N, C-alpha and C positions, 0 to 999 in steps of 0.2 A: 504494500500500500504506500503510495507516494506521499511525501510531505508537502504541505502548502507553506507559503511564506510566513504565515502566522503560527506555524507549528501544528496546526490541525492536520488530520490524515485525510487524504483523498481516497475515496472508495471507487475503484474503477471496475465497471461491470461491462462485460462483452456479451452481446446477444446476437443471434442470427435467427430471423424468421423468414420462411420461404414463400409465404403467400398471405392473402388478405386476412384469413382467419387468425393466422399467427401474429399478424400486425396488431389485431385487436387485443389478443392475449398479452402480447409484449407491452403494449401501451399501458394496460391495466397494472401489470406487474411493476413497470417502471414508476408509475405514479405512486404505488404503494411503497416501493423502496425509498422514494424521495421523502416520504413522511418519517422514515426511521433514521435517515442519515443526512446530515446537513451538507456534506461535501461529497457529491457523487458525480461520476462521469460515465456516460454511456457511449460505447463504440460497437461497431459491427455492421449488420445488415438488417434493414427494416423498411417498412413502408411509411406513408404519411402520418399515421397516428403515432408511431414510435418516434418519428422525427420531431413531431410536435411536442413530445415529452423530453426532447433533448438529445436524441440519438444522432451521432455523426455517422451516416450510412456510407460505407465505402463504395458500394455500387448498387444499382437499382434492384430492388427486391424481386421484380418481375423476372429477372434472369434465372431465378431458382424455381419458378413456378412451372413445373412439368410433371405430368402424371402418366402412369402406365409403364410396364416393363419394356415394351418395344419402343414406345414414344421417346423415352429418355435417351435411347442410343444415339439419335441424331445430335443431341446436345451434350453427349458425354465428354468430348474433348474440352469444350468450353467449361463445363462444370468442374472437371478435374483441375484445369488450369486455375480457375477462380479459387477453388478450395486450397490449392497449393499456395497461391499468393496470400490468401487470407490467413492461412496457418502461420506463415512466416511473419506477417504483420502482427498477429496476436501474440506470438511467442516473444517478439521484440517489445510489444506494449506491456506484457506481463499483467493482465487483468487479475483482480483478486478472485474473480469467479467468472466462468463462462456458462451461459445459458443457451442451449440449443432449443428452439421452439419449433416443434413438429419437424417437417422436412428431414425425416430420419436418414434417408439415403445420402444426404449431404452432411447432416450434422453429426451423425454417430461416428463416422470416420474422422471428422474434425475433433470431436470430443476425445476419441481414443488417443490421438496424437498429442493433444493439449494436456491430457491427464498424465501421459508419460513424460511430458516436459515440466510437470510439477504444478500445473494449473488446475484448480478445482473445477469440477464440471457438474452441471445440472441439466437434465433433459426434461423439458416441459411439454407435455402431451405424448402419451404413449403411442408408438406405432402399433399397428394391428397385429402384433406378434402373437397374441393369443388366438388369432384367426388363421394365420398362415406364416410360413417361414419361421416356425417357432424356435429354431436353433439360434436365431438372432438374439435371443435372451442372453446367451453367453457373451456375445459381443457387447451387449448393453451393460452387463455386469462389469466388464473390463473398462468400458468407456465412461461410465457415470458414477460420480460420488452419490448422486441421488436422482431417482426418477419421480417426477410429479405427474400424477394421473388426474384426469378430469372426471373419470367414471369409476364407480366403486368396484366393479367386477375386474377391472384392469389391475387394481392394487392387489387383489387376492392372487392373481396369476404371478405377479412378481414376488410376493411373499413366499409362494410355493417354490420359487427358484432362487431364493436367498439373494434377491436384489434389493438394496436399500430403496424404499418407496414410501411416498406419502400421497394419500388421496386428498386433494384440496378442494374438490367440487368444480363446478364450471362457472366461469365469470358471466357467461350469458344468462345463466339462471339467476344471478344476482341482479343483472341489469334489467331483464325483461320482467315486467310486473306479473304477479300471479293472475290478475284479471286484466286483460287488455281491453281498451275502450274502442270498439269497432266504429262507433258513430263518430268519435273524435278523429280517428285515423282517416275515415272517409272525408270528413270535412277538410282535413289538412291536405288531402290529395285531390280535392275538388271532385269527388265521386258522388253519385246519387245514393241516397240512403235506402231507396226502395227497390234496388235492382240486385240481382244475383251477380256476384263478383268472384271471378276465379283468377288466382295468381298463377302465372307460368314462370318457372324458375329453372331454366335449362343449364345452369352452371355459371361459374365465374371465369373459367378458363376457355381459351379459344377452341381447344380440341373438344371440350364438352359441348359447347354451343354448336360446333360444326356437326356433331353426331346427333344431338338431340333437338336442336332448334326447330328444324323443319317438321320433325315428328310431333313436337308439342303443338305447333301451329296447325297441323292437320287434325290433331285430336281436338283442338279448339273449334275448328270448323265443324266437326262432327257434333260436338256438344251444342254449338250455336244452332245447327239445323234442328236439333231435338228440343232446344230450349231457347227460343228467340229472345228472351229477356236477359240473357247472360251477356256480360262483358268481361274483358280480360285486361289484366295489368301485369306488367313485366318490369322488375327492377334490373337496371344494367349496372354491372359491377364497376365498369369504367368506360371511358370514351371508346376504346377499341371494341368492347363488347357491344356497345350501342350501335356503332357503325356496322358491325357484323350482323346484328339482328335487323337493322334497317334494310340491309341488302336482301335478307331472307323475306322481308315483308313486302318487297316490290311485287305488285300484282295481287296483293291480298287486301285491297282497300275495303272489301266487304266485311272484313273481320273487325269488330269494334274493340280495338286494342290500344292501350296507352303505354308507352315506354317512360320509365322514370330513371333519372340519373341517381344511382344509389337508392336510398330510402327503402331498403329491403325490409326493415322492421316495420315501417308504416304500411308497406304493401301487405305484409303478413297480418298485421293487426286489422287491416281493412277488408280482407277477403273472406269469403264463405268457405272456400276450399282451395287447395293448391296442388298443382302438378309439378313435381320437383325432382331435380337430379340428386342422386345420393351424395351425401357429404354433410358438412356442418350445418348447412341450411335446413336439413331435415330435423335436426335438434332444435333449431330456432322455430320451425313450424310447430313442433311439439310443445315448446315453451309458450307459444302463442295460442295453444289449444285449437289449432286448425286441422281439420281432417285432410289427409293427403294421400296421393298415390306417388310412389317413388319409382323412378326409372333410371337406368344407367346403361351406357354402352361404352366399350373400349375397342381398341383394334382387335381384329379376329385372333391374331397371334397372342396378344396379351391375354385375351379371354381363355384361349386354350391352355396356356401355361397356368394362369391363376386357378382355373377350374380344378386342376390336379392338386394344387397346393392348399386351397382354402379349407379350413377345418370347422367352419361355422355354417349353420344353415341359413343365416341372415346376413344382409349387408348394410341395412339401414340402421342408424343409431337408435331410433325409437324401439325397433324390434330387439336390438341387442340389449338395450336397457331393460325391456320388459321380459326378455327371455322367451318370447313367443311371437308368432306372426300377428302383430297388432295392426300394422299398416301394410297395404298391398305393395309387393315388390315386383318390378318387371326388369329383367336383366337381359341384355344382348338382343337376340332375335325375338324374344318375347315382348320387348318394348316396342310395340306397334301402336299406331294411332287408334286403331279399333279397340285394342285391349285397354289403352289408357282411357278412352271414352267410356267403355263399359264399366270400368272400376270407379271412375270419377263421378259419373252422373248420379248414382245413388247417394253419394256423400253430400250432395246439395240438399237432401231432405233428411237423411238419417246419419249425419256426421257425428252426432253425439255418441253413437254406439262405439265409434272408434276412439273418441277423445275422452271418454269417461275416466280413464286412469291417468291422463296426462298431468293433472294437477298434483297427484301424489308423486309422480316421477320428477316433476319440477321441484317440489319441496326437498326431495332427497338430494338434489344437486345444488341447492341454495346454501352455500357454506361460507360466504365471504371469501371466495377463492383467491382473489389477487392478494389480499392481506395474508392469508394462510401461506400462499406460495412465497411471498416476500419474507415471512418469518423463517421458512425453511432455507431459502437462499442465504439469508444473513447467517444462519447457523452453519451452513456448509462453508461459507466464506470465513468463518471463525471470528465474527465480530458481534454475534448476538449473545 
């Protein structure tokens, strides 16, 4: 820990977050850490929220946002080079603690080398090691001084494999109210109060939107033909996703659809049901108590490989939390517009049958996560 001119100690924290959801988690953690230490410096990789909290980001977070076993191959040389340069920079900077936020394929290798160099490491957000590639748990044990999990069943898995772990809860469960005000959200988005509203959320990454966007819009057309009173709202993760979706909507002027820049939480609060890509957004939909149909597609090669390796019958977070098939899942070739329409349509009238247990799941995750995570980080760093 470096000294300041007045004799106080500078607490240097390195963080790397690979995508938008990690940026949210990282910003919350940074804010909590600042409450506990008066002189703190943040370095590493993060998005706009982490930068707003004071992170000096070495390169754009978007360069790490890649999904899929096959999809990553085209970016592998760049990712290896960036990790090598970042490793050297961090070893030279000697942070008091390194926090890898999600992005396990990038961060775990980095953590392993940093820990060997004498830098304490924390991994925030468990990879799906309990679901597939379970032998990664041994790499995690070597790479991390502490694993912080957002979900309770993840912590149990690590305890069984003697990996230091703390379940801290999910920050989104702290942020999102137990009862969302649909009427207020519709007012904020300038939506009618008396119309059926369906949210379409085909993902935040370009590859996700490319595979699911057209399918979601076709499912919306089928739903519109069956229910003329329905309209659709779509939050765009960034300007690139908005432009991508706008291209897909050319020639679909008959579809009553509104794109929003960001505002995904307001969109979820405002809607009656949601057609959604698998990922963190499904947890957000659950926390907003909105009925959903979950769909996902990856490249055919990635799917063939993953199908052999996956050890869990579910892929969406609500089902993993519930331990049963609570929300419908459509994967790969099953994710067709017709299937989406057939599963989504009944939810507009009987969605409460799906959402009845969402409130209890929300409360189980509401643990003041950022504060709990900050306490653990300070302990690992040796200053708590």
